[in-house]
C-alpha positions as CSV (number, residue, x, y, z in Angstrom):
1,M,177.0,47.4,81.0
2,P,176.7,51.1,80.4
3,S,176.9,52.7,76.9
4,F,179.2,55.5,76.1
5,V,179.0,58.0,73.3
6,F,182.5,58.8,71.8
7,Q,184.1,61.2,69.5
8,A,187.6,60.5,68.1
9,R,190.0,61.0,65.2
10,D,191.8,58.2,63.2
11,Q,195.4,58.2,62.2
12,S,194.6,60.3,59.2
13,G,192.9,63.0,61.3
14,A,189.3,62.2,60.1
15,A,186.6,62.6,62.7
16,C,184.5,59.7,63.8
17,S,181.9,59.1,66.4
18,G,179.7,56.3,67.7
19,T,178.5,54.3,70.7
20,L,180.4,51.6,72.6
21,V,179.3,49.3,75.5
22,A,182.1,49.0,78.2
23,D,182.6,48.9,81.9
24,S,183.9,52.4,82.1
25,A,185.0,55.4,80.1
26,A,188.6,54.3,80.6
27,A,187.7,51.0,78.9
28,V,186.2,52.8,76.0
29,G,189.4,54.9,75.6
30,A,191.6,51.8,75.7
31,Q,189.5,50.2,73.1
32,L,189.5,53.2,70.7
33,R,193.3,53.5,71.0
34,A,193.7,49.8,70.3
35,E,191.8,50.5,67.1
36,G,194.3,53.2,66.2
37,K,191.8,56.0,67.2
38,Y,192.5,59.0,69.4
39,P,189.4,59.8,71.6
40,T,188.5,63.5,72.0
41,L,185.2,63.0,74.0
42,I,183.8,60.1,75.9
43,R,180.4,60.6,77.6
44,D,178.0,58.3,79.3
45,A,175.0,57.9,77.0
46,Q,172.6,58.5,79.9
47,E,174.3,61.8,80.6
48,Q,174.1,62.6,76.9
49,D,170.4,62.1,76.7
50,A,170.1,64.3,79.9
51,Q,172.1,67.0,78.1
52,K,169.6,66.9,75.2
53,Q,166.6,67.3,77.5
54,L,167.9,70.5,79.1
55,S,165.6,73.5,78.5
56,P,167.2,76.7,77.5
57,R,167.1,78.0,81.1
58,G,168.5,74.7,82.5
59,I,167.2,72.5,85.4
60,R,165.3,74.1,88.2
61,L,165.9,73.3,91.9
62,S,164.3,74.7,95.1
63,R,166.3,77.1,97.2
64,A,166.5,74.4,99.9
65,E,168.1,72.0,97.5
66,V,170.5,74.6,96.3
67,I,171.5,75.3,99.9
68,E,172.0,71.6,100.6
69,F,174.1,71.3,97.4
70,T,176.4,74.3,98.2
71,Q,176.9,73.2,101.8
72,Q,177.8,69.6,100.9
73,L,180.1,70.8,98.0
74,S,181.9,73.3,100.3
75,V,182.6,70.7,103.0
76,M,184.0,68.2,100.5
77,I,186.2,70.7,98.8
78,E,187.4,72.2,102.2
79,T,188.4,68.6,103.2
80,G,190.6,68.2,100.1
81,V,188.2,66.4,97.7
82,T,188.6,67.6,94.1
83,L,185.7,69.3,92.4
84,C,185.2,66.6,89.8
85,D,185.2,63.8,92.5
86,A,182.9,65.8,94.8
87,L,180.4,66.2,92.0
88,E,180.5,62.6,91.0
89,C,180.1,61.5,94.6
90,M,177.1,63.8,95.1
91,G,175.6,62.7,91.8
92,T,175.7,59.1,92.9
93,Q,174.0,59.9,96.3
94,A,171.4,62.1,94.8
95,I,167.8,60.4,94.9
96,K,165.5,62.9,93.2
97,P,165.7,63.0,89.3
98,A,166.2,66.9,89.0
99,P,169.3,67.2,91.4
100,K,170.7,64.0,89.9
101,Q,170.3,65.4,86.4
102,L,171.7,68.8,87.3
103,I,174.7,67.4,89.1
104,A,175.4,65.1,86.2
105,D,175.4,68.1,83.9
106,L,177.8,70.1,86.1
107,H,180.0,67.1,86.5
108,Q,180.2,66.5,82.7
109,Q,180.9,70.2,82.0
110,V,183.8,70.2,84.5
111,R,185.2,66.9,83.2
112,E,185.2,68.5,79.7
113,G,187.4,71.4,81.0
114,N,184.8,74.1,81.4
115,D,184.8,76.4,84.4
116,F,182.5,75.5,87.2
117,S,180.9,79.0,87.2
118,S,180.2,78.5,83.5
119,A,178.6,75.2,84.1
120,M,176.4,76.7,86.8
121,A,175.4,79.6,84.5
122,R,173.7,77.0,82.4
123,H,171.0,76.9,85.1
124,P,169.9,80.4,85.8
125,R,166.7,79.3,87.4
126,T,168.6,77.3,90.1
127,F,171.8,79.3,90.7
128,P,171.4,83.0,91.5
129,R,173.9,85.4,89.9
130,L,175.6,86.2,93.3
131,L,176.4,82.5,93.7
132,I,177.9,82.2,90.2
133,T,180.0,85.4,90.8
134,L,181.3,84.1,94.1
135,I,182.3,80.8,92.4
136,K,184.1,82.8,89.7
137,A,186.0,84.7,92.3
138,G,186.8,81.4,94.0
139,E,188.2,79.9,90.9
140,K,190.5,82.9,90.4
141,S,191.7,83.0,94.1
142,G,191.7,79.3,94.8
143,M,189.4,79.8,97.8
144,M,186.3,78.0,96.3
145,G,185.6,76.1,99.5
146,K,185.5,79.2,101.7
147,L,183.4,81.1,99.2
148,L,180.9,78.3,98.8
149,A,180.5,78.3,102.6
150,R,180.1,82.0,102.6
151,A,177.4,81.7,99.8
152,T,175.7,79.0,101.8
153,V,175.3,81.4,104.8
154,Y,174.0,84.1,102.5
155,L,171.4,81.9,100.8
156,R,170.4,80.5,104.1
157,D,169.9,84.0,105.6
158,E,168.0,85.0,102.5
159,Q,165.7,82.0,102.8
160,D,165.0,82.7,106.4
161,T,164.1,86.2,105.6
162,R,161.8,85.2,102.8
163,R,160.1,82.6,105.1
164,R,159.5,85.2,107.9
165,V,158.0,87.8,105.4
166,R,155.9,85.0,103.8
167,G,154.7,83.9,107.3
168,A,153.7,87.4,108.2
169,L,151.6,87.7,105.0
170,T,150.1,84.3,105.1
171,Y,148.0,84.6,108.3
172,P,146.2,87.9,107.2
173,G,145.7,86.5,103.7
174,I,143.9,83.3,105.0
175,M,141.9,85.3,107.5
176,L,140.7,87.7,104.8
177,G,140.0,84.9,102.4
178,F,137.8,83.2,105.0
179,A,136.0,86.3,105.7
180,I,135.2,87.0,102.1
181,S,134.2,83.4,101.4
182,T,131.9,83.3,104.5
183,T,130.3,86.6,103.4
184,I,129.7,85.3,99.8
185,F,128.1,82.1,101.3
186,L,125.8,84.0,103.6
187,M,124.7,86.3,100.7
188,A,124.3,83.5,98.1
189,F,122.7,80.8,100.1
190,V,121.4,82.2,103.4
191,M,120.0,85.7,102.4
192,P,117.7,84.4,99.7
193,K,115.8,82.3,102.3
194,F,115.4,85.3,104.5
195,T,114.3,87.4,101.6
196,T,111.4,85.0,100.9
197,I,110.3,85.3,104.6
198,Y,110.5,89.0,104.7
199,A,108.6,89.5,101.5
200,S,105.6,87.6,102.9
201,K,105.4,90.0,105.9
202,N,104.9,93.2,103.8
203,T,106.9,95.4,106.4
204,Q,109.3,98.2,105.9
205,L,112.8,96.7,106.0
206,P,115.8,98.6,107.5
207,G,118.3,100.2,105.1
208,P,121.2,97.8,105.8
209,T,118.9,94.8,105.0
210,R,117.7,96.2,101.8
211,L,121.2,96.9,100.7
212,L,122.2,93.5,101.5
213,M,119.2,92.1,99.8
214,A,120.1,94.0,96.5
215,L,123.7,92.7,96.8
216,S,122.4,89.2,97.3
217,D,120.1,89.4,94.2
218,G,122.9,90.7,92.1
219,L,125.2,87.9,93.2
220,V,122.7,85.2,92.7
221,G,121.2,86.5,89.4
222,H,124.5,87.5,87.8
223,W,127.1,85.2,89.3
224,M,128.4,84.1,86.0
225,G,129.0,87.6,84.8
226,L,130.5,88.6,88.1
227,L,132.8,85.6,87.9
228,A,133.9,86.4,84.4
229,G,134.5,90.0,85.4
230,V,136.5,89.1,88.4
231,G,138.6,86.7,86.2
232,T,139.1,89.3,83.5
233,A,140.1,91.9,86.1
234,A,142.6,89.5,87.7
235,G,144.0,88.6,84.2
236,L,144.4,92.3,83.2
237,A,146.0,93.1,86.6
238,W,148.4,90.2,86.2
239,W,149.3,91.4,82.7
240,Y,149.7,95.0,83.8
241,F,151.9,94.3,86.8
242,H,154.2,92.2,84.5
243,T,154.8,95.1,82.2
244,P,157.6,97.7,83.0
245,G,155.2,100.4,84.0
246,G,153.0,98.1,86.0
247,R,156.0,96.7,87.9
248,R,157.1,100.2,88.7
249,V,153.6,101.0,90.0
250,W,153.6,97.8,92.2
251,H,157.1,98.6,93.6
252,Y,155.9,102.1,94.5
253,V,152.7,100.7,96.2
254,Q,154.8,98.0,97.9
255,L,156.9,100.5,99.8
256,R,154.0,102.5,100.9
257,I,151.6,99.9,102.1
258,P,150.5,100.7,105.6
259,L,152.4,98.6,108.2
260,L,154.0,96.4,105.4
261,G,155.7,99.1,103.6
262,P,158.5,99.5,106.1
263,V,159.0,95.7,106.1
264,F,159.5,95.5,102.4
265,A,161.9,98.4,102.5
266,K,164.1,96.7,105.1
267,V,163.9,93.5,103.2
268,H,165.3,95.1,100.0
269,L,167.9,97.2,101.9
270,A,169.2,94.4,104.0
271,R,169.4,92.0,100.9
272,G,171.4,94.6,98.9
273,L,173.8,95.4,101.7
274,R,174.3,91.7,102.5
275,M,174.9,90.9,98.8
276,V,177.6,93.7,98.3
277,G,179.2,93.0,101.6
278,T,179.4,89.3,101.0
279,M,180.9,89.7,97.5
280,A,183.3,92.4,98.5
281,T,184.6,90.4,101.4
282,S,185.2,87.5,99.0
283,G,187.5,89.7,96.9
284,V,185.1,90.7,94.1
285,N,185.5,94.0,92.6
286,L,183.2,96.7,94.1
287,M,181.8,97.7,90.8
288,D,180.8,94.1,90.1
289,C,179.3,93.8,93.5
290,V,177.1,96.9,93.0
291,A,176.2,95.8,89.5
292,T,175.0,92.4,90.9
293,A,173.0,94.1,93.6
294,K,171.3,96.2,91.0
295,D,170.5,93.3,88.7
296,L,169.1,91.2,91.5
297,A,167.2,94.0,93.3
298,G,163.6,92.9,93.9
299,N,162.3,96.5,93.7
300,G,162.8,99.0,90.8
301,Y,163.5,101.9,93.3
302,Y,166.3,100.0,94.9
303,A,167.7,98.9,91.5
304,D,167.7,102.7,90.6
305,L,169.6,103.3,93.9
306,W,172.3,100.8,93.2
307,A,172.6,102.1,89.5
308,D,173.2,105.6,90.9
309,V,175.7,104.2,93.4
310,S,177.5,102.5,90.4
311,Q,177.6,105.7,88.4
312,Q,179.0,107.6,91.3
313,I,181.7,105.1,92.1
314,E,182.7,105.1,88.4
315,A,182.9,108.9,88.6
316,G,185.3,108.7,91.5
317,H,183.0,109.3,94.4
318,Q,182.5,107.2,97.5
319,L,179.8,104.6,97.9
320,S,178.2,106.4,100.8
321,E,177.6,109.7,98.9
322,P,174.6,108.7,96.8
323,L,173.2,106.8,99.7
324,F,173.2,109.9,101.9
325,R,171.0,111.6,99.2
326,S,168.6,108.7,99.1
327,K,165.4,108.5,101.1
328,L,165.4,104.8,100.8
329,V,168.4,104.3,103.2
330,P,168.2,105.5,106.8
331,R,170.7,108.2,107.9
332,S,172.2,105.9,110.5
333,V,173.1,103.2,108.0
334,T,174.8,105.7,105.5
335,Q,176.8,107.2,108.5
336,M,178.0,103.7,109.5
337,L,179.0,103.0,105.9
338,H,180.8,106.3,105.6
339,S,182.8,105.5,108.8
340,G,183.7,102.1,107.2
341,E,185.0,103.8,104.0
342,K,187.2,106.1,106.1
343,G,188.6,103.1,108.1
344,G,189.0,100.9,105.0
345,K,186.7,98.3,106.2
346,L,183.7,99.0,104.1
347,S,182.9,95.3,103.2
348,F,183.1,94.4,106.9
349,V,180.9,97.2,107.9
350,M,178.4,96.4,105.2
351,E,178.0,92.9,106.4
352,Q,177.6,94.1,110.0
353,V,174.9,96.7,108.9
354,A,173.2,93.9,106.9
355,M,173.0,91.8,110.1
356,F,171.8,94.8,112.1
357,S,169.1,95.5,109.4
358,E,168.0,91.8,109.2
359,Q,167.7,91.7,113.1
360,E,165.5,94.8,112.9
361,L,163.6,93.2,110.2
362,K,162.9,90.0,112.3
363,E,161.8,92.3,115.2
364,K,159.6,94.3,112.9
365,I,157.9,91.2,111.5
366,A,157.3,89.8,115.0
367,D,155.7,93.0,116.0
368,L,153.6,93.2,112.8
369,T,152.4,89.6,113.4
370,R,151.3,90.5,116.9
371,Y,149.4,93.6,115.7
372,I,147.8,91.8,112.5
373,E,146.2,89.0,114.5
374,P,143.8,91.1,116.6
375,A,143.3,93.6,113.6
376,M,142.1,90.7,111.4
377,I,139.9,89.4,114.1
378,V,138.3,92.8,114.3
379,V,137.9,93.1,110.5
380,M,136.4,89.6,110.3
381,G,134.0,90.5,113.2
382,F,133.0,93.7,111.5
383,I,132.3,92.1,108.1
384,I,130.5,88.9,109.3
385,G,128.9,90.6,112.2
386,G,127.6,93.4,109.8
387,V,126.0,90.8,107.5
388,A,124.5,88.9,110.5
389,L,123.0,92.1,112.0
390,A,121.6,93.1,108.6
391,L,119.9,89.6,108.5
392,L,118.4,89.8,111.9
393,L,117.3,93.5,112.1
394,P,114.0,92.9,110.3
395,I,113.2,90.1,112.8
396,F,113.3,92.7,115.6
397,T,111.0,95.0,113.5
398,I,108.6,92.3,112.7
399,S,108.4,91.4,116.4
400,R,107.7,95.0,117.5
401,V,104.9,95.2,114.8
402,M,103.3,92.0,115.9
403,A,103.6,93.0,119.6
404,G,101.8,96.3,118.8
405,Q,99.0,94.4,117.1
C-alpha cells in the first residue's frame, strides 16, 4: 500500500501531521475524520520526496519532450478532460523519470489549488516564458486547450528553425575540424620523418618546406605548452563571452559573419515576430507581448529593438514606428506591419510576416548549405594540399640535383 503524508487540525484547532498507509488519499481523509481530525493536506509520500529533490530551477526536459507534453495536454483538455485528470493520466503513462517527476509536481500543485501557470513557472529550464504567459492568458479566458495547441505550433516551428540552423553549421564545423586534425597529424607524425631524410641530403630546401618544418618542430617540442595555451585561451574566451560586454561583442559579430550573418538576423527577427504575433492573437496585452519578446531575444541588439518598441508604445506611438527606424528590420516587413496596424489586424499580419520570414530563412539555409559544401572542400584541399606539396617539393629538388650529378 502507498504511504501518504498528511497535515490536519484536531477539534481544538491544533495542527498535527504524520504519515498513514492506505489505499488512496480519500481513505486517509476518511480515517482522519473518523479520528476527529480535519485534513488540510494529503500528499503521496513519493510525490513529497520528489518535491524535496527539486532544484531551485526545477526539473529540466528537452524541447521535444515539452512539445509532446503540450500536445497531449491540449488534446485532452479540448476533448473535455479536466486539467487535474489529464495531468494524472499523463503522469501514469510517463516512462522516463524526469517527465514523470515533473508531471507529478504539476499535478500536485494544481490539486492544491495553485494556478497551472504558477506550477509551470517552478520549472523555468523546461517551460519558456512565452508558454507560461499563454497558459496564464488561457486561465483567464477559459481557452487553455486552444492556447496550448497554439503554443505547441510555436514550439514546433522554433525547434524546426533551430534544427535547420544547427544542421547548416554542423557540416562546415565537421569538415573544418577534420582538416585541422589532419594537418596536425601530418605535422606531428609525418613531417619529422621527412625532416630526418632531408637533413641527411644537405640540400637547400624550398621556403614552404622550411616553414612547415619550423612549425612541426614547434608543435612536437612544445606540444604541452601549446595545449595549455589553447586551453587557457578557450577558457578565457568562454569567460569573456559570458560577461555582458563579451555577449555584446559576440552578438555584434554574429550579425556580421559573412554568409551566416543574414541567417542569424532572420532567425532573431522571425522568432520575435512569431512570439509577439502568437501572444497577441491569444489575447495577451501588446505591452506584455513586446516585453516577453525582449526578455527572450537571443541577441542583445534585437533585445534593444524590442525595448525601444515597448517605450514607444508606452509613449502612445505605433509599433511600426521604431521598426521603421531600425536597420535590423527590412523595410518591406515594417511596411506590412504598418498596414496591419491601419487595418486593425496587427497580430494576424505579424504571424503572416513571421511565416514569410521563416520561409525565407529555410530557403536561405538551403542555399547556404549548397554553397558551403563546395567551399569547405576547396578549403580542405587548400590546407591539406598545401601541406602535402610542402612535404614533396624537396623530393623534386633532390631528384634534379641527383640527375645533374
